[in-house]
Backbone bond lengths (Angstrom), bond angles and torsions (degrees), N, CA, C in turn:
res aa  C-N    CA-C-N  psi(-1)  N-CA   C-N-CA  omega(-1)  CA-C   N-CA-C  phi
1 M - - - 1.421 - - 1.575 109.94 -
2 T 1.280 113.50 -39.85 1.459 117.52 177.36 1.519 113.80 -65.27
3 D 1.368 116.24 -36.27 1.450 118.62 177.95 1.494 111.70 -68.20
4 Q 1.350 118.18 -35.16 1.467 121.37 178.14 1.563 109.81 -64.78
5 T 1.345 114.49 -41.32 1.460 117.53 -177.67 1.547 109.89 -68.38
6 Q 1.331 117.15 -35.42 1.442 119.64 178.23 1.571 110.27 -69.18
7 N 1.319 118.46 -31.02 1.484 119.85 178.34 1.498 111.45 -74.23
8 I 1.308 118.07 -33.54 1.493 121.70 -177.16 1.526 111.20 -76.78
9 A 1.320 117.73 -31.18 1.435 121.92 -174.04 1.538 112.92 -56.74
10 P 1.385 119.56 -48.16 1.445 118.81 178.04 1.499 113.77 -61.87
11 I 1.330 118.17 -35.63 1.471 121.49 179.14 1.497 111.25 -65.55
12 E 1.312 118.30 -41.23 1.424 122.07 179.02 1.524 109.50 -66.29
13 A 1.278 118.15 -33.96 1.481 120.94 179.50 1.507 113.68 -65.96
14 L 1.356 115.73 -28.74 1.452 122.01 -179.04 1.556 113.58 -82.08
15 K 1.291 115.48 -13.74 1.479 118.08 -178.39 1.537 109.60 -75.36
16 D 1.359 113.29 149.61 1.451 120.51 178.98 1.484 111.07 -68.66
17 A 1.384 116.31 138.47 1.447 118.73 -179.85 1.495 111.30 -69.48
18 G 1.279 120.76 -26.24 1.492 123.06 -178.82 1.496 109.82 -157.80
19 P 1.321 119.35 -176.84 1.441 121.95 -180.00 1.558 111.26 -67.43
20 I 1.343 113.77 141.24 1.458 118.66 -178.68 1.530 107.82 -77.38
21 A 1.360 116.47 135.93 1.426 121.78 178.31 1.498 111.26 -65.49
22 P 1.353 117.92 142.42 1.464 119.21 179.35 1.518 110.76 -67.63
23 P 1.337 116.70 150.87 1.502 118.32 -177.21 1.529 109.58 -64.36
24 R 1.343 115.69 147.46 1.480 120.67 -179.81 1.502 108.85 -73.10
25 N 1.335 113.96 151.34 1.478 120.57 175.18 1.520 110.28 -64.03
26 K 1.345 115.81 138.73 1.471 119.92 -179.68 1.509 111.92 -59.16
27 W 1.299 117.38 -42.82 1.501 120.32 -175.71 1.513 110.50 -70.61
28 L 1.368 117.78 -27.54 1.455 118.84 173.67 1.534 111.03 -67.28
29 D 1.316 114.72 -40.05 1.508 118.75 173.35 1.494 112.15 -60.74
30 V 1.320 115.80 -42.80 1.474 121.51 178.65 1.518 110.45 -60.31
31 W 1.327 117.68 -46.63 1.435 120.23 179.77 1.520 113.09 -65.78
32 T 1.341 115.95 -37.86 1.443 118.59 177.11 1.490 112.68 -63.22
33 Q 1.334 117.55 -41.05 1.440 121.80 178.50 1.570 109.87 -69.66
34 F 1.368 116.03 -36.75 1.476 119.61 179.20 1.515 109.84 -62.69
35 T 1.329 120.29 -39.80 1.458 122.03 -177.64 1.502 111.92 -70.85
36 K 1.353 117.47 -17.64 1.448 119.10 178.96 1.547 111.00 -77.67
37 H 1.319 115.78 -15.61 1.494 121.41 176.17 1.494 105.88 -87.99
38 K 1.367 118.41 101.72 1.452 119.79 -171.83 1.531 111.23 -64.88
39 G 1.330 117.52 -41.00 1.436 121.00 179.75 1.550 111.11 -59.83
40 A 1.311 116.07 -44.16 1.439 120.04 179.96 1.508 111.84 -66.24
41 L 1.319 117.43 -38.49 1.438 120.73 179.91 1.534 110.83 -67.51
42 V 1.311 117.08 -41.45 1.481 121.08 176.64 1.539 108.43 -65.91
43 G 1.313 118.49 -41.30 1.474 121.85 177.12 1.487 112.60 -60.07
44 F 1.349 116.02 -42.95 1.469 120.82 179.72 1.543 109.85 -64.11
45 I 1.302 117.41 -44.06 1.468 121.07 -178.12 1.527 108.72 -65.08
46 F 1.329 118.50 -41.44 1.436 121.90 -179.99 1.555 110.34 -67.23
47 L 1.335 118.59 -40.60 1.458 120.38 179.64 1.509 111.24 -64.74
48 V 1.359 116.46 -41.43 1.465 119.20 176.24 1.529 109.96 -61.92
49 F 1.344 115.81 -44.14 1.466 120.05 -179.32 1.502 111.46 -62.11
50 I 1.337 119.35 -47.30 1.453 119.21 -174.81 1.536 110.29 -71.54
51 T 1.360 116.29 -33.66 1.494 119.81 176.56 1.518 109.31 -64.23
52 A 1.314 117.24 -48.90 1.470 120.56 179.97 1.518 111.73 -63.10
53 T 1.371 117.72 -37.23 1.461 120.87 -179.91 1.482 110.59 -64.74
54 V 1.322 119.38 -48.75 1.474 119.25 -176.52 1.527 111.86 -73.30
55 M 1.302 116.58 -21.53 1.495 119.79 178.78 1.568 111.77 -77.95
56 F 1.358 114.02 -46.12 1.478 119.50 -172.03 1.534 112.66 -107.69
57 G 1.364 114.66 -10.69 1.493 115.31 -178.55 1.502 113.85 -61.36
58 P 1.392 121.69 -42.72 1.428 120.08 177.75 1.535 115.57 -60.26
59 M 1.322 118.43 -19.50 1.467 120.15 174.71 1.528 112.30 -68.03
60 F 1.317 116.93 -29.35 1.469 122.22 -178.14 1.547 110.35 -99.30
61 W 1.305 118.39 -33.39 1.453 121.21 176.61 1.512 106.42 -113.52
62 D 1.340 114.18 85.22 1.488 121.91 -170.00 1.506 111.00 -91.49
63 V 1.315 119.01 42.26 1.472 122.29 174.11 1.508 107.87 -86.75
64 D 1.325 113.34 139.24 1.466 118.18 178.84 1.507 111.56 -71.26
65 P 1.342 121.19 116.57 1.435 121.08 -175.71 1.553 113.89 -66.84
66 G 1.298 117.46 -18.77 1.448 120.44 178.83 1.525 114.40 -98.80
67 K 1.293 117.01 5.02 1.501 120.93 -175.78 1.569 107.65 -73.54
68 I 1.334 116.29 127.21 1.449 120.81 176.15 1.498 110.90 -91.10
69 D 1.304 117.09 127.38 1.490 123.07 -179.06 1.519 108.06 -134.18
70 I 1.299 115.89 83.71 1.483 120.54 -173.94 1.555 111.56 -60.77
71 R 1.340 117.42 -33.97 1.426 119.41 -179.06 1.572 113.72 -64.25
72 N 1.316 115.57 -23.25 1.447 120.23 -179.26 1.488 112.55 -117.05
73 K 1.326 116.93 41.91 1.444 121.82 -177.70 1.523 111.02 -84.18
74 N 1.324 114.82 159.98 1.452 122.29 171.40 1.561 114.38 57.36
75 F 1.356 115.23 31.07 1.430 118.10 168.90 1.537 111.08 -71.39
76 R 1.292 118.43 146.36 1.448 123.34 178.98 1.525 109.42 -101.83
77 P 1.289 118.91 157.78 1.521 120.74 177.44 1.501 108.67 -60.15
78 I 1.335 115.91 147.77 1.474 122.53 -174.93 1.515 111.81 -61.52
79 Y 1.363 118.14 -24.50 1.461 117.98 -176.97 1.534 111.91 -77.39
80 T 1.350 118.77 -10.84 1.499 121.00 179.85 1.512 111.80 -66.68
81 V 1.352 118.59 -18.68 1.475 120.82 178.28 1.550 110.64 -65.48
82 L 1.287 117.72 -17.59 1.474 120.22 176.92 1.459 112.85 -58.54
83 W 1.354 118.41 -35.31 1.485 122.07 -178.51 1.505 112.50 -119.69
84 D 1.313 117.00 -8.09 1.475 120.50 179.18 1.497 108.84 -139.65
85 S 1.300 116.82 97.84 1.450 122.68 -176.32 1.504 112.77 -68.29
86 D 1.338 117.31 -19.32 1.470 120.82 178.68 1.489 112.80 -93.23
87 A 1.312 119.70 7.46 1.449 121.10 -177.14 1.491 109.91 -65.82
88 K 1.371 115.62 143.98 1.466 121.35 -177.71 1.507 107.14 -89.04
89 V 1.338 117.29 103.95 1.457 123.14 -175.87 1.522 110.74 -124.11
90 S 1.338 116.74 162.44 1.441 123.00 177.77 1.480 108.95 -153.65
91 W 1.382 115.68 135.60 1.467 120.56 178.57 1.537 112.26 -67.26
92 S 1.329 114.57 -21.20 1.477 117.70 176.96 1.542 111.90 -75.40
93 K 1.297 116.62 -14.18 1.473 122.27 176.22 1.543 108.50 -134.01
94 P 1.308 117.30 73.00 1.449 120.80 -172.43 1.525 116.65 -58.57
95 L 1.324 116.60 -27.98 1.472 118.98 176.70 1.523 111.92 -106.54
96 G 1.325 115.78 14.46 1.448 119.56 175.59 1.537 114.40 89.41
97 S 1.312 114.06 -174.06 1.484 120.47 179.32 1.498 107.49 -144.99
98 D 1.336 117.44 160.23 1.463 121.58 -179.39 1.517 109.95 -90.05
99 N 1.371 115.37 -169.63 1.444 121.07 -175.82 1.520 114.27 -68.09
100 L 1.367 115.69 -9.79 1.457 119.47 175.86 1.511 111.79 -108.99
101 G 1.287 116.43 5.30 1.501 120.71 177.10 1.499 113.06 84.92
102 K 1.342 119.93 9.46 1.477 121.95 178.98 1.527 109.32 -73.33
103 D 1.334 114.44 136.82 1.465 120.16 -175.88 1.534 110.97 -72.76
104 H 1.344 117.68 127.05 1.412 123.11 -176.19 1.536 113.08 -69.40
105 L 1.350 114.04 -40.15 1.462 117.28 178.32 1.532 112.15 -62.06
106 A 1.316 116.89 -45.09 1.465 118.85 175.60 1.487 112.23 -62.67
107 Q 1.314 119.51 -37.32 1.435 120.20 177.15 1.498 113.42 -68.67
108 L 1.356 117.73 -38.61 1.478 120.61 174.89 1.530 112.63 -59.11
109 L 1.325 115.12 -42.59 1.443 121.43 -179.11 1.523 110.99 -64.64
110 Q 1.332 114.85 -51.63 1.444 121.48 -179.03 1.515 112.52 -66.09
111 G 1.404 113.63 -41.95 1.448 117.03 175.24 1.512 115.67 -64.05
112 G 1.340 114.94 -36.98 1.444 117.11 175.24 1.516 113.94 -68.03
113 R 1.285 116.11 -34.81 1.464 119.26 174.73 1.554 110.89 -60.01
114 T 1.316 113.71 -46.00 1.495 117.38 178.42 1.507 113.23 -63.06
115 S 1.331 115.07 -46.91 1.491 121.15 -175.49 1.545 109.80 -65.25
116 M 1.332 116.99 -42.16 1.448 122.60 -177.98 1.559 109.36 -70.23
117 A 1.343 117.27 -39.18 1.455 120.75 178.44 1.522 108.92 -63.29
118 V 1.326 118.39 -45.85 1.459 121.47 177.80 1.524 109.65 -60.50
119 G 1.364 117.40 -42.45 1.429 120.45 -178.92 1.534 114.82 -63.18
120 W 1.301 117.20 -45.82 1.499 121.28 -178.80 1.515 109.00 -69.11
121 A 1.340 117.71 -42.11 1.478 119.84 -177.75 1.531 110.98 -66.57
122 A 1.389 114.91 -44.78 1.515 117.77 178.72 1.520 110.24 -65.21
123 M 1.322 118.18 -38.08 1.475 119.00 179.03 1.480 110.74 -62.61
124 A 1.378 118.65 -43.82 1.439 119.05 -179.00 1.557 111.66 -63.28
125 L 1.313 115.02 -40.82 1.479 118.63 -178.59 1.585 109.10 -70.07
126 T 1.278 115.83 -36.79 1.475 120.23 177.91 1.510 110.88 -61.77
127 L 1.357 116.67 -45.89 1.450 121.33 -179.64 1.530 110.31 -64.37
128 F 1.321 117.34 -40.95 1.461 120.81 -179.65 1.528 109.71 -60.81
129 I 1.307 116.42 -52.11 1.483 120.52 -178.41 1.549 110.36 -61.00
130 G 1.348 115.01 -53.25 1.471 119.35 -177.02 1.497 112.71 -61.54
131 T 1.300 117.05 -43.93 1.522 118.36 -178.77 1.513 111.58 -66.86
132 A 1.372 116.54 -41.53 1.446 118.54 -179.85 1.536 110.95 -63.05
133 I 1.318 119.19 -47.46 1.451 121.53 179.75 1.556 109.98 -66.11
134 G 1.303 118.89 -42.43 1.452 120.61 179.12 1.499 113.52 -63.39
135 V 1.294 119.85 -40.36 1.458 123.68 178.73 1.537 110.44 -66.64
136 M 1.369 113.29 -47.15 1.491 114.65 179.85 1.507 113.93 -64.98
137 A 1.351 116.29 -38.52 1.461 120.60 179.00 1.538 111.16 -65.56
138 G 1.346 117.00 -39.95 1.438 119.59 -177.66 1.495 114.26 -78.09
139 Y 1.328 118.44 -29.04 1.458 122.09 -175.09 1.532 112.44 -91.86
140 F 1.298 116.63 -40.22 1.488 120.92 -176.13 1.549 107.05 -101.85
141 K 1.273 116.70 105.79 1.408 121.79 -173.66 1.560 111.96 -66.06
142 K 1.328 116.96 -32.87 1.501 120.97 -177.89 1.522 113.90 -60.14
143 I 1.325 116.11 -33.16 1.483 120.11 -175.08 1.524 112.63 -105.30
144 D 1.369 114.68 0.88 1.439 120.57 -176.63 1.577 108.62 -59.36
145 G 1.295 118.02 -50.75 1.487 121.82 -175.73 1.522 110.01 -59.41
146 L 1.351 116.50 -48.15 1.472 121.66 -178.42 1.576 109.84 -57.99
147 L 1.303 115.00 -52.39 1.470 119.31 -174.08 1.541 109.67 -64.63
148 M 1.319 118.00 -38.27 1.500 118.22 -179.67 1.535 111.00 -71.23
149 R 1.336 116.75 -32.81 1.486 119.03 176.18 1.560 109.11 -64.16
150 I 1.359 114.73 -41.52 1.472 117.60 177.30 1.542 111.37 -62.24
151 T 1.337 114.35 -39.75 1.468 118.65 176.89 1.541 112.16 -63.22
152 D 1.283 116.46 -40.41 1.445 122.28 177.26 1.549 110.24 -61.26
153 L 1.335 113.63 -40.87 1.460 120.79 -178.52 1.544 109.52 -62.87
154 F 1.319 117.20 -45.63 1.479 121.76 -179.34 1.529 108.34 -67.13
155 L 1.321 118.01 -37.13 1.487 120.03 179.20 1.500 112.91 -64.20
156 A 1.356 114.93 -30.49 1.471 120.10 -178.61 1.517 114.38 -80.74
157 L 1.325 116.96 -13.77 1.452 120.65 -177.04 1.523 109.13 -76.63
158 P 1.353 119.09 138.87 1.474 122.37 175.85 1.558 108.61 -71.05
159 V 1.302 117.53 123.38 1.431 121.11 -169.09 1.525 111.28 -70.85
160 L 1.261 118.68 -51.14 1.525 122.01 -174.43 1.546 110.39 -62.48
161 P 1.337 120.16 -51.36 1.489 117.32 177.34 1.545 111.88 -58.91
162 L 1.306 116.80 -37.04 1.481 119.44 179.09 1.513 109.57 -63.87
163 L 1.329 118.65 -42.71 1.457 121.91 179.17 1.536 110.08 -61.66
164 L 1.338 117.53 -43.45 1.434 121.68 -178.24 1.542 110.54 -65.31
165 V 1.336 116.37 -41.53 1.460 119.77 179.29 1.497 110.76 -65.05
166 A 1.324 117.60 -42.39 1.456 122.69 179.84 1.543 112.34 -62.32
167 V 1.304 114.68 -42.76 1.479 119.52 178.26 1.510 110.58 -63.84
168 T 1.348 116.38 -41.44 1.470 120.37 -178.81 1.532 110.89 -64.38
169 L 1.330 115.92 -40.70 1.478 120.65 -173.42 1.557 110.80 -75.58
170 F 1.338 117.44 -41.10 1.486 120.20 -165.51 1.504 111.20 -109.93
171 R 1.307 121.25 -2.98 1.456 121.58 -177.56 1.532 112.96 -61.37
172 E 1.272 116.80 -54.16 1.468 121.26 -176.27 1.536 112.92 -63.23
173 P 1.334 118.99 -49.41 1.496 118.68 178.45 1.530 111.79 -57.53
174 L 1.328 118.83 -41.72 1.443 121.39 -177.54 1.539 109.16 -70.42
175 R 1.334 117.25 -39.00 1.472 119.25 179.20 1.523 107.69 -61.66
176 A 1.289 120.11 -43.88 1.431 124.44 -179.14 1.512 112.00 -62.16
177 A 1.343 117.07 -36.52 1.464 120.17 -177.74 1.527 112.95 -84.19
178 F 1.324 118.02 -37.53 1.466 118.84 -172.25 1.540 114.25 -123.10
179 G 1.314 118.00 6.90 1.401 122.02 -179.72 1.534 112.83 91.48
180 P 1.327 120.53 166.17 1.466 121.04 -174.54 1.588 111.96 -63.16
181 E 1.371 117.28 -44.83 1.450 119.96 -176.21 1.551 109.45 -77.41
182 G 1.363 115.71 -46.50 1.452 119.46 -177.91 1.512 112.54 -62.40
183 G 1.327 116.04 -44.62 1.453 119.07 179.06 1.503 114.63 -61.74
184 M 1.365 116.68 -41.82 1.432 118.67 178.66 1.515 113.97 -69.19
185 F 1.348 113.29 -34.25 1.452 118.95 176.74 1.573 110.95 -59.26
186 I 1.333 113.39 -50.71 1.455 118.66 178.55 1.494 112.72 -61.42
187 L 1.359 116.17 -38.95 1.466 119.84 -176.55 1.537 109.66 -69.27
188 I 1.362 117.59 -45.02 1.443 119.39 -174.30 1.561 109.62 -70.13
189 V 1.315 116.59 -39.83 1.470 119.93 176.31 1.513 111.80 -59.96
190 T 1.342 114.37 -43.13 1.478 117.69 -173.88 1.546 109.65 -70.04
191 I 1.327 116.00 -48.53 1.469 118.30 -175.34 1.521 111.68 -69.24
192 T 1.354 116.03 -29.25 1.503 120.42 176.35 1.511 107.30 -66.29
193 A 1.281 117.38 -44.90 1.465 121.18 -178.22 1.539 110.93 -67.06
194 V 1.303 115.94 -42.85 1.475 119.94 -175.49 1.532 110.22 -66.00
195 T 1.331 117.54 -27.82 1.452 121.45 178.54 1.534 115.81 -97.25
196 S 1.311 117.82 9.06 1.479 120.60 -173.34 1.507 114.82 -132.42
197 W 1.342 118.95 -1.25 1.492 120.48 -172.66 1.549 112.23 -84.39
198 M 1.303 119.29 -12.35 1.485 120.39 -172.21 1.537 116.01 -63.66
199 P 1.360 120.02 -44.62 1.437 119.78 175.94 1.530 113.97 -56.80
200 T 1.322 114.56 -43.61 1.465 120.15 179.27 1.506 110.51 -61.18
201 A 1.325 118.50 -43.65 1.451 121.92 -179.18 1.520 111.63 -63.18
202 R 1.301 118.04 -41.51 1.459 120.83 179.50 1.544 112.35 -67.02
203 I 1.315 116.26 -42.96 1.479 119.85 178.97 1.535 110.81 -63.37
204 V 1.327 115.05 -47.58 1.497 119.77 -179.26 1.548 110.88 -62.72
205 R 1.329 115.68 -42.60 1.480 120.05 178.76 1.534 110.72 -57.31
206 G 1.331 117.22 -45.70 1.475 120.24 -179.42 1.500 111.38 -60.95
207 D 1.343 117.80 -41.48 1.478 120.10 -179.29 1.542 110.65 -68.68
208 V 1.330 116.70 -39.94 1.442 121.52 -178.11 1.576 107.88 -65.36
209 L 1.290 118.55 -41.76 1.509 121.21 178.80 1.540 110.21 -56.24
210 A 1.327 115.24 -40.83 1.470 118.82 179.14 1.512 111.78 -73.61
211 L 1.358 117.36 -39.42 1.478 121.11 -174.98 1.542 111.58 -68.97
212 K 1.336 116.92 -35.58 1.473 114.84 -171.97 1.499 111.95 -75.29
213 E 1.332 120.49 -3.30 1.457 123.33 173.73 1.530 110.97 -97.60
214 R 1.326 117.95 -1.17 1.491 122.31 -179.04 1.465 109.20 -74.40
215 E 1.341 115.55 158.31 1.464 121.86 -172.80 1.515 112.03 -65.06
216 F 1.326 117.54 -40.04 1.455 118.82 -176.99 1.500 112.63 -66.85
217 V 1.364 117.40 -32.12 1.474 120.76 175.67 1.521 111.50 -72.40
218 V 1.304 118.33 -43.12 1.448 123.31 176.98 1.518 110.29 -61.35
219 A 1.321 117.89 -40.41 1.471 123.76 178.86 1.543 109.51 -61.77
220 A 1.383 114.55 -46.46 1.476 118.95 179.99 1.524 110.27 -63.85
221 Q 1.322 118.41 -37.85 1.449 119.29 176.78 1.522 112.85 -66.78
222 S 1.325 117.19 -34.88 1.453 120.46 -176.63 1.526 112.68 -70.21
223 I 1.298 116.61 -23.61 1.500 117.96 175.39 1.515 115.34 -93.54
224 G 1.378 114.18 8.79 1.450 119.66 172.44 1.490 114.81 87.30
225 T 1.373 119.72 22.99 1.424 121.47 175.33 1.547 111.73 -65.80
226 K 1.308 116.38 132.68 1.437 120.43 -176.84 1.550 110.71 -70.55
227 P 1.308 119.43 148.54 1.482 122.46 -176.52 1.516 113.32 -53.22
228 G 1.332 115.76 -43.23 1.444 118.58 -175.94 1.563 110.98 -63.06
229 K 1.345 116.54 -47.50 1.433 120.67 178.59 1.509 112.03 -64.77
230 L 1.359 116.77 -37.78 1.459 119.83 -179.57 1.536 111.26 -65.13
231 I 1.346 113.86 -39.87 1.447 117.37 179.54 1.521 112.26 -65.31
232 M 1.327 114.98 -41.94 1.487 118.76 -177.44 1.503 113.10 -71.95
233 R 1.320 117.35 -35.15 1.489 120.66 -173.57 1.551 113.17 -94.35
234 H 1.306 117.71 -26.94 1.466 119.79 -171.13 1.568 111.67 -120.83
235 I 1.324 118.37 -37.15 1.457 121.14 -175.00 1.543 110.60 -83.88
236 L 1.296 119.26 -59.05 1.449 123.32 -175.43 1.538 113.46 -56.41
237 P 1.330 118.85 -47.24 1.489 114.78 179.26 1.492 115.55 -59.40
238 N 1.368 117.61 -26.16 1.433 120.53 -179.22 1.521 113.93 -91.14
239 V 1.337 118.62 -2.95 1.441 120.28 171.66 1.547 112.11 -110.90
240 L 1.323 114.87 19.05 1.458 121.06 -178.80 1.485 111.63 -67.86
241 S 1.297 118.35 -30.86 1.479 121.73 -179.78 1.535 112.81 -58.88
242 P 1.310 119.65 -58.15 1.505 119.92 178.12 1.498 112.21 -62.42
243 I 1.328 117.42 -30.63 1.493 119.52 -179.05 1.516 109.94 -65.44
244 L 1.349 116.65 -43.13 1.433 120.61 -177.93 1.532 111.31 -66.74
245 V 1.323 116.10 -40.00 1.422 120.09 176.04 1.558 111.01 -62.13
246 S 1.280 115.96 -44.28 1.474 122.01 177.15 1.497 111.33 -61.01
247 A 1.363 115.94 -36.32 1.449 118.57 -179.64 1.518 110.39 -63.74
248 A 1.281 118.05 -44.83 1.488 120.97 179.87 1.516 110.06 -60.94
249 L 1.346 117.90 -46.51 1.432 120.61 -178.27 1.568 112.07 -69.81
250 G 1.338 114.97 -32.05 1.475 120.46 178.92 1.533 110.81 -68.27
251 L 1.325 118.66 -34.96 1.462 120.55 177.34 1.530 110.51 -63.09
252 A 1.333 117.00 -43.86 1.469 120.72 179.44 1.505 109.70 -63.90
253 T 1.343 119.06 -44.29 1.459 122.77 178.51 1.527 112.57 -59.34
254 A 1.299 117.39 -42.89 1.441 121.57 -179.85 1.516 112.81 -65.49
255 I 1.364 118.58 -40.47 1.457 123.02 178.47 1.519 110.24 -63.49
256 I 1.354 115.48 -43.30 1.489 120.07 179.75 1.513 111.09 -66.05
257 T 1.319 117.88 -39.95 1.461 122.56 -179.73 1.513 110.97 -63.29
258 E 1.331 116.85 -46.93 1.451 121.03 179.67 1.507 111.24 -63.65
259 S 1.333 116.13 -41.83 1.478 119.92 178.81 1.526 109.78 -64.06
260 A 1.324 120.52 -40.59 1.452 123.74 179.98 1.483 111.11 -64.59
261 L 1.329 118.24 -41.53 1.471 120.43 -179.12 1.515 110.04 -68.53
262 S 1.326 116.43 -41.03 1.497 120.34 178.10 1.523 109.80 -64.78
263 F 1.336 115.40 -40.59 1.487 118.68 -179.70 1.557 111.58 -63.60
264 L 1.353 115.61 -35.06 1.447 118.77 178.17 1.536 112.54 -81.09
265 G 1.338 116.97 -2.61 1.456 119.15 177.16 1.500 116.07 80.04
266 V 1.360 118.12 19.18 1.416 121.51 178.26 1.577 110.82 -118.89
267 G 1.307 114.55 19.61 1.458 118.49 178.82 1.521 112.96 -99.16
268 F 1.316 117.14 -127.39 1.475 121.03 179.53 1.526 110.76 -69.13
269 P 1.332 115.52 163.68 1.458 119.04 179.93 1.533 114.39 -54.63
270 P 1.327 116.92 153.38 1.461 118.57 -175.36 1.543 113.46 -58.36
271 D 1.335 120.20 -33.52 1.477 121.39 -178.09 1.545 110.58 -85.57
272 Y 1.318 119.49 5.59 1.450 121.71 -179.66 1.535 109.84 -105.82
273 P 1.331 120.36 110.46 1.447 120.46 -171.04 1.542 113.01 -72.99
274 T 1.288 115.17 136.75 1.470 123.31 164.38 1.537 108.06 -139.49
275 W 1.315 116.65 164.77 1.482 116.50 -178.35 1.521 111.99 -61.96
276 G 1.334 117.06 -39.35 1.459 120.04 177.73 1.505 111.72 -65.55
277 K 1.323 120.50 -37.80 1.463 123.34 177.58 1.490 111.14 -67.22
278 M 1.336 116.87 -40.22 1.497 119.71 177.11 1.491 109.20 -64.20
279 L 1.282 120.50 -38.62 1.471 123.90 177.17 1.519 111.46 -62.36
280 A 1.342 117.17 -43.81 1.469 122.15 -179.79 1.548 109.97 -64.69
281 D 1.331 116.88 -43.41 1.453 120.25 -178.76 1.532 112.91 -66.18
282 A 1.377 115.42 -28.56 1.460 119.37 -174.66 1.512 113.76 -84.29
283 V 1.331 115.92 -16.17 1.498 119.83 -176.43 1.518 111.98 -59.71
284 I 1.338 116.61 -37.94 1.482 121.00 -174.60 1.522 109.16 -60.71
285 R 1.327 117.85 -40.50 1.463 122.45 -173.95 1.491 111.82 -110.26
286 M 1.330 118.76 27.21 1.475 120.57 -173.50 1.573 111.81 -69.67
287 E 1.296 118.80 -23.31 1.461 120.41 177.72 1.521 111.89 -74.10
288 Q 1.342 116.96 -36.68 1.450 121.44 178.89 1.533 111.47 -81.66
289 Y 1.347 115.11 -39.05 1.504 119.06 -177.87 1.545 107.61 -131.32
290 P 1.335 116.45 80.94 1.453 119.88 -178.03 1.540 112.37 -67.56
291 E 1.345 117.37 -25.60 1.438 118.31 179.88 1.525 113.23 -64.30
292 R 1.346 117.46 -23.32 1.451 119.68 178.18 1.501 113.18 -67.45
293 V 1.320 115.68 -25.84 1.472 120.86 173.36 1.516 111.50 -82.73
294 M 1.381 114.06 -41.09 1.441 118.75 -175.61 1.484 115.11 -65.96
295 L 1.319 118.02 -36.72 1.479 121.46 -175.22 1.521 110.60 -63.82
296 P 1.326 120.03 -60.21 1.520 117.35 178.89 1.531 111.80 -67.72
297 G 1.332 118.29 -31.12 1.441 120.47 178.99 1.525 112.55 -64.30
298 L 1.325 114.90 -41.72 1.490 120.22 176.21 1.523 110.39 -65.69
299 A 1.319 116.01 -40.77 1.478 118.80 -179.41 1.500 109.26 -60.42
300 I 1.336 117.01 -47.26 1.468 119.16 -178.81 1.554 111.30 -66.32
301 S 1.319 116.34 -44.74 1.463 121.21 -177.94 1.504 114.81 -64.16
302 L 1.330 115.33 -44.37 1.454 118.93 -178.44 1.512 112.50 -72.90
303 T 1.330 117.28 -31.96 1.444 120.51 176.98 1.514 110.18 -68.56
304 V 1.309 118.16 -46.15 1.517 122.62 177.84 1.504 110.59 -63.24
305 L 1.372 116.25 -42.93 1.479 119.22 179.39 1.514 110.62 -61.67
306 A 1.359 115.90 -43.38 1.476 118.64 179.84 1.533 112.98 -62.85
307 V 1.306 114.33 -39.80 1.469 117.00 178.72 1.536 112.64 -67.51
308 N 1.347 115.22 -35.76 1.467 118.26 178.40 1.468 111.74 -67.73
309 Y 1.339 118.03 -40.86 1.497 121.55 174.93 1.511 111.04 -63.08
310 M 1.344 116.69 -37.47 1.446 119.59 176.03 1.526 111.52 -61.96
311 G 1.336 115.87 -41.37 1.465 119.14 178.13 1.518 110.72 -59.51
312 D 1.354 116.52 -43.12 1.485 118.52 178.37 1.507 112.23 -63.26
313 G 1.316 116.56 -40.47 1.457 120.72 178.04 1.487 113.63 -65.43
314 I 1.368 117.53 -40.24 1.470 120.86 179.89 1.549 109.00 -68.26
315 R 1.318 117.19 -39.55 1.474 119.40 178.09 1.502 110.02 -60.15
316 D 1.340 117.95 -48.68 1.460 119.80 -178.31 1.539 112.14 -65.23
317 A 1.387 115.61 -38.86 1.448 119.76 -175.96 1.528 111.61 -68.64
318 L 1.330 118.17 -30.10 1.422 121.45 -177.67 1.526 112.51 -90.30
319 D 1.330 117.79 -0.83 1.434 121.45 175.78 1.529 111.00 -84.70
320 P 1.340 118.95 110.81 1.485 119.25 -175.41 1.500 113.30 -61.00
321 R 1.367 118.46 -27.05 1.497 119.65 -179.95 1.540 108.18 -68.55
322 I 1.349 119.96 -36.85 1.415 121.07 -179.30 1.530 110.78 -74.57
323 R 1.320 116.32 -32.08 1.461 118.84 177.32 1.496 111.81 -74.56
324 G 1.339 119.95 -2.92 1.445 121.51 177.81 1.517 114.37 84.35
325 R 1.346 117.51 13.29 1.435 119.57 178.68 1.513 111.07 -83.44
């Protein structure tokens, strides 16, 4: 009896004391790691804030951003009275007005809506082109060389001259077809995506080359899974990490590109506000009214900085080694 008790004791010790907790969801782990990156979390909060502000702000501040009011021109923001008691301010124009009396707050909101819309649309198109080319180049060996040489060709092209040439060639036809604002929106989104997809394609291709040699992909091929289904079900979900990081960086690139084109005067029409256009209009009087440069400049800089921090946080959160896996 004693021997039997001694044999049972080690077995009882190996048994679980209670039910094993179910494994945590992967995306919950990703979010937990993302929140540990303070810069990324602050960037995410700011990006949500600025996106919501430019989307819903005009509903509460319903001033026409293009309305000319000569009698109320050259008002300064109300906070300038802190260092200049003689500053010309008005509570009806809290961020001031330009030399034509256009309200700066209304222009910032409308310009932000335009810039953010261009950024999100160009980012989506960039990811689509880059991911498609990267997956095809990595999975289909026969076209890998051709697609990568095309990628190298686009990488060798000077971006800014190419943008200016494209705007010059296609601006008028698109304006005639879709209107001044719609035509320029399509043109800027398209040329931004066409000149920005190459890094995404290279990153995705590298991951696909590694993934297609993994056991689960080889097993799917051995049972006759068609390439299209295999890519959608097995390849794409596993390259989501670099795609999300590229998405964050692509948004910043698109906003900067649109602002640069508007600053150079080849973007949206002159009476259509964007952050870059506001910056270009303010340069002439920046010594008298420095806040006119600072307001759109800070909006562009903080938005791009927030997106870049988000990209760092997403990269760290999607790294299984950092998550402790």
